[in-house]
LOVEXPA-941398 format. One record per residue (C-alpha): residue number from 1; residue in three letters; x, y, z. Coordinates in Angstrom, 2 decimals, padded with zeros to 5 digits. Layout:
<nodes>
<node seq="NUM" type="ala" x="X" y="Y" z="Z"/>
...
</nodes>
This chain:
<nodes>
<node seq="1" type="met" x="019.07" y="021.27" z="207.30"/>
<node seq="2" type="ser" x="016.49" y="023.63" z="204.89"/>
<node seq="3" type="glu" x="017.57" y="026.58" z="207.06"/>
<node seq="4" type="leu" x="021.09" y="025.60" z="207.57"/>
<node seq="5" type="leu" x="021.75" y="025.76" z="204.11"/>
<node seq="6" type="glu" x="019.36" y="029.04" z="203.50"/>
<node seq="7" type="val" x="022.24" y="030.72" z="205.82"/>
<node seq="8" type="phe" x="025.36" y="028.86" z="204.58"/>
<node seq="9" type="pro" x="024.55" y="027.96" z="200.61"/>
<node seq="10" type="gly" x="027.65" y="026.30" z="200.15"/>
<node seq="11" type="ala" x="027.07" y="023.88" z="203.55"/>
<node seq="12" type="gln" x="026.04" y="020.99" z="201.52"/>
<node seq="13" type="arg" x="029.67" y="021.26" z="199.39"/>
<node seq="14" type="ala" x="031.39" y="022.24" z="202.65"/>
<node seq="15" type="leu" x="029.77" y="019.09" z="204.69"/>
<node seq="16" type="phe" x="030.94" y="016.81" z="201.89"/>
<node seq="17" type="arg" x="034.20" y="017.79" z="201.76"/>
<node seq="18" type="gln" x="035.04" y="017.59" z="205.14"/>
<node seq="19" type="tyr" x="032.96" y="015.08" z="206.34"/>
<node seq="20" type="his" x="031.71" y="013.11" z="203.68"/>
<node seq="21" type="ile" x="027.85" y="014.01" z="204.50"/>
<node seq="22" type="gly" x="025.35" y="014.96" z="201.61"/>
<node seq="23" type="gly" x="026.83" y="013.71" z="198.81"/>
<node seq="24" type="cys" x="025.35" y="010.41" z="197.98"/>
<node seq="25" type="ser" x="022.31" y="008.43" z="199.08"/>
<node seq="26" type="ser" x="023.94" y="006.61" z="201.90"/>
<node seq="27" type="cys" x="025.10" y="009.83" z="203.40"/>
<node seq="28" type="gly" x="022.22" y="011.97" z="202.68"/>
<node seq="29" type="phe" x="020.05" y="014.27" z="204.62"/>
<node seq="30" type="gln" x="016.74" y="015.70" z="204.46"/>
<node seq="31" type="pro" x="015.83" y="019.01" z="204.19"/>
<node seq="32" type="gly" x="013.31" y="018.80" z="207.26"/>
<node seq="33" type="glu" x="016.53" y="017.03" z="209.48"/>
<node seq="34" type="thr" x="018.25" y="018.66" z="212.08"/>
<node seq="35" type="leu" x="022.53" y="019.19" z="212.00"/>
<node seq="36" type="glu" x="022.06" y="017.58" z="215.48"/>
<node seq="37" type="ala" x="020.15" y="014.50" z="213.88"/>
<node seq="38" type="val" x="023.08" y="014.31" z="210.86"/>
<node seq="39" type="cys" x="025.53" y="014.70" z="213.09"/>
<node seq="40" type="ala" x="024.30" y="011.92" z="215.41"/>
<node seq="41" type="arg" x="024.63" y="009.60" z="212.33"/>
<node seq="42" type="gln" x="028.21" y="010.50" z="212.02"/>
<node seq="43" type="thr" x="030.47" y="008.92" z="214.55"/>
<node seq="44" type="gly" x="031.95" y="011.55" z="216.88"/>
<node seq="45" type="leu" x="031.06" y="014.86" z="215.57"/>
<node seq="46" type="val" x="030.18" y="017.58" z="217.12"/>
<node seq="47" type="val" x="027.53" y="020.09" z="216.81"/>
<node seq="48" type="ser" x="029.24" y="023.20" z="217.44"/>
<node seq="49" type="asp" x="032.61" y="022.03" z="215.58"/>
<node seq="50" type="val" x="030.53" y="021.72" z="212.43"/>
<node seq="51" type="ile" x="028.95" y="024.85" z="212.53"/>
<node seq="52" type="glu" x="032.12" y="026.48" z="213.21"/>
<node seq="53" type="phe" x="033.39" y="024.29" z="209.91"/>
<node seq="54" type="leu" x="030.39" y="026.13" z="208.56"/>
<node seq="55" type="gln" x="030.80" y="029.36" z="209.41"/>
<node seq="56" type="ser" x="034.58" y="028.87" z="208.08"/>
<node seq="57" type="ser" x="033.71" y="027.60" z="204.85"/>
<node seq="58" type="his" x="031.08" y="030.16" z="204.09"/>
<node seq="59" type="glu" x="033.56" y="033.00" z="204.98"/>
<node seq="60" type="gln" x="035.84" y="031.24" z="202.31"/>
<node seq="61" type="asp" x="033.28" y="031.02" z="199.94"/>
<node seq="62" type="gln" x="032.45" y="034.98" z="200.53"/>
<node seq="63" type="arg" x="035.96" y="035.70" z="199.34"/>
<node seq="64" type="val" x="035.50" y="033.71" z="196.10"/>
<node seq="65" type="leu" x="032.76" y="036.09" z="195.05"/>
<node seq="66" type="met" x="033.33" y="038.77" z="192.92"/>
<node seq="67" type="thr" x="031.06" y="041.43" z="192.53"/>
<node seq="68" type="pro" x="029.77" y="042.92" z="189.20"/>
<node seq="69" type="gln" x="031.12" y="046.21" z="189.78"/>
<node seq="70" type="glu" x="034.56" y="044.42" z="190.57"/>
<node seq="71" type="leu" x="034.69" y="042.56" z="187.22"/>
<node seq="72" type="ala" x="033.57" y="045.52" z="185.15"/>
<node seq="73" type="ala" x="036.16" y="047.55" z="186.53"/>
<node seq="74" type="leu" x="038.64" y="044.58" z="185.55"/>
<node seq="75" type="arg" x="037.86" y="044.44" z="182.46"/>
<node seq="76" type="lys" x="037.73" y="048.04" z="182.13"/>
<node seq="77" type="ser" x="041.55" y="048.16" z="183.39"/>
<node seq="78" type="gly" x="042.42" y="045.64" z="180.52"/>
<node seq="79" type="ala" x="043.18" y="042.98" z="183.46"/>
<node seq="80" type="pro" x="043.33" y="039.47" z="181.69"/>
<node seq="81" type="val" x="040.54" y="037.83" z="183.08"/>
<node seq="82" type="arg" x="038.85" y="034.53" z="181.59"/>
<node seq="83" type="leu" x="035.07" y="034.74" z="181.93"/>
<node seq="84" type="leu" x="033.65" y="031.03" z="181.87"/>
<node seq="85" type="asp" x="030.22" y="030.81" z="181.32"/>
<node seq="86" type="ile" x="028.98" y="027.69" z="182.60"/>
<node seq="87" type="arg" x="024.89" y="027.66" z="181.96"/>
<node seq="88" type="pro" x="023.43" y="025.47" z="179.44"/>
<node seq="89" type="arg" x="023.66" y="026.31" z="175.98"/>
<node seq="90" type="glu" x="019.76" y="027.34" z="176.00"/>
<node seq="91" type="glu" x="020.67" y="029.76" z="178.41"/>
<node seq="92" type="trp" x="023.64" y="031.02" z="176.62"/>
<node seq="93" type="asp" x="021.92" y="031.41" z="173.15"/>
<node seq="94" type="thr" x="019.39" y="033.99" z="175.11"/>
<node seq="95" type="ala" x="021.77" y="036.28" z="176.56"/>
<node seq="96" type="arg" x="025.64" y="036.29" z="177.50"/>
<node seq="97" type="ile" x="028.27" y="038.73" z="178.54"/>
<node seq="98" type="glu" x="030.60" y="039.91" z="175.86"/>
<node seq="99" type="gly" x="033.63" y="037.97" z="176.07"/>
<node seq="100" type="ala" x="032.60" y="035.17" z="178.32"/>
<node seq="101" type="val" x="033.14" y="031.43" z="176.94"/>
<node seq="102" type="leu" x="030.49" y="028.61" z="177.38"/>
<node seq="103" type="leu" x="031.64" y="025.43" z="179.20"/>
<node seq="104" type="ser" x="031.89" y="022.48" z="177.37"/>
<node seq="105" type="asn" x="033.09" y="019.14" z="177.42"/>
<node seq="106" type="pro" x="035.87" y="020.14" z="174.85"/>
<node seq="107" type="leu" x="036.53" y="023.35" z="176.37"/>
<node seq="108" type="met" x="036.58" y="021.24" z="180.23"/>
<node seq="109" type="gln" x="039.63" y="019.30" z="178.51"/>
<node seq="110" type="glu" x="041.16" y="022.42" z="177.14"/>
<node seq="111" type="ile" x="041.32" y="023.94" z="180.73"/>
<node seq="112" type="leu" x="042.07" y="021.36" z="182.88"/>
<node seq="113" type="ser" x="044.92" y="020.52" z="180.22"/>
<node seq="114" type="gln" x="046.12" y="024.22" z="178.64"/>
<node seq="115" type="trp" x="045.19" y="026.93" z="180.86"/>
<node seq="116" type="pro" x="047.68" y="028.41" z="182.96"/>
<node seq="117" type="arg" x="046.77" y="027.57" z="186.89"/>
<node seq="118" type="thr" x="047.59" y="031.03" z="187.78"/>
<node seq="119" type="asp" x="045.32" y="032.96" z="185.39"/>
<node seq="120" type="leu" x="042.11" y="034.24" z="186.77"/>
<node seq="121" type="val" x="039.27" y="032.70" z="185.83"/>
<node seq="122" type="val" x="035.81" y="033.88" z="186.62"/>
<node seq="123" type="val" x="032.73" y="031.76" z="186.77"/>
<node seq="124" type="cys" x="029.27" y="032.66" z="185.80"/>
<node seq="125" type="asp" x="026.12" y="031.40" z="185.81"/>
<node seq="126" type="his" x="022.61" y="032.49" z="185.94"/>
<node seq="127" type="gln" x="021.93" y="033.89" z="189.34"/>
<node seq="128" type="gly" x="025.02" y="032.85" z="191.30"/>
<node seq="129" type="arg" x="024.20" y="029.93" z="192.76"/>
<node seq="130" type="leu" x="026.05" y="027.24" z="190.91"/>
<node seq="131" type="gly" x="029.06" y="028.83" z="190.50"/>
<node seq="132" type="leu" x="030.89" y="028.46" z="193.68"/>
<node seq="133" type="asp" x="030.39" y="024.49" z="193.02"/>
<node seq="134" type="ala" x="032.16" y="025.22" z="189.95"/>
<node seq="135" type="ala" x="034.85" y="027.54" z="191.30"/>
<node seq="136" type="ala" x="035.77" y="024.62" z="193.84"/>
<node seq="137" type="tyr" x="035.91" y="022.12" z="191.32"/>
<node seq="138" type="phe" x="038.30" y="024.35" z="189.62"/>
<node seq="139" type="gln" x="040.58" y="024.89" z="192.89"/>
<node seq="140" type="gly" x="040.74" y="021.36" z="193.67"/>
<node seq="141" type="his" x="042.43" y="020.84" z="190.24"/>
<node seq="142" type="gly" x="044.93" y="023.44" z="191.26"/>
<node seq="143" type="phe" x="043.82" y="026.57" z="189.42"/>
<node seq="144" type="lys" x="044.65" y="029.42" z="191.94"/>
<node seq="145" type="asn" x="042.70" y="032.51" z="191.21"/>
<node seq="146" type="val" x="038.95" y="031.05" z="190.60"/>
<node seq="147" type="arg" x="036.50" y="033.79" z="191.69"/>
<node seq="148" type="cys" x="032.97" y="033.33" z="190.84"/>
<node seq="149" type="leu" x="030.33" y="036.34" z="189.83"/>
<node seq="150" type="arg" x="028.14" y="037.11" z="192.74"/>
<node seq="151" type="gly" x="024.56" y="037.09" z="191.52"/>
<node seq="152" type="gly" x="025.66" y="035.50" z="188.28"/>
<node seq="153" type="leu" x="024.37" y="036.76" z="184.76"/>
<node seq="154" type="asp" x="021.18" y="038.32" z="186.30"/>
<node seq="155" type="ala" x="023.38" y="040.55" z="188.41"/>
<node seq="156" type="trp" x="025.23" y="041.30" z="185.42"/>
<node seq="157" type="ser" x="022.45" y="042.40" z="183.54"/>
<node seq="158" type="arg" x="020.54" y="044.19" z="186.60"/>
<node seq="159" type="glu" x="023.40" y="046.62" z="187.55"/>
<node seq="160" type="ile" x="025.64" y="046.56" z="184.72"/>
<node seq="161" type="asp" x="024.74" y="046.17" z="181.59"/>
<node seq="162" type="pro" x="020.82" y="046.22" z="181.19"/>
<node seq="163" type="gln" x="021.18" y="045.54" z="177.17"/>
<node seq="164" type="ile" x="021.68" y="041.70" z="178.19"/>
<node seq="165" type="pro" x="017.92" y="040.29" z="178.76"/>
<node seq="166" type="arg" x="017.11" y="038.88" z="182.06"/>
<node seq="167" type="tyr" x="015.32" y="035.56" z="181.93"/>
<node seq="168" type="arg" x="013.22" y="033.43" z="184.61"/>
<node seq="169" type="ile" x="013.64" y="029.81" z="184.66"/>
<node seq="170" type="asp" x="010.48" y="027.59" z="185.66"/>
</nodes>
């Protein structure tokens, strides 16, 4: 499963959404298990069908990702973009993209109750690993135009604004 998750980073989210695999202790899997072994524990799952679904899900994830260059061009054009930073407060305090808003519980309530579902929302995290999960959450709540910054703040700093400090989390 660890190799599968490297090839398809969103596989755990996709497996849970489609088959209820990997979301909790009763349906979880171990990194060393094979997809065949995981499918064998489920009723009626065919490995080739699951792989086909994961490939399709991965392609959908790729369409949600937005490069730093695409975001920079949108912002430069003046197009309305809501940039939502989902990192912890400590990371936000260290570095952030100008104009981004930090996700908090009160802001989450505002987003879900007041933000138009058609607004462009771009989710930003540290290195692009958690943003797709957050984007999927908002899509699941009816947001039609949610994207995720590919590579997160780290890519933005590296490719667009080197004045933003880069950092590592140990």
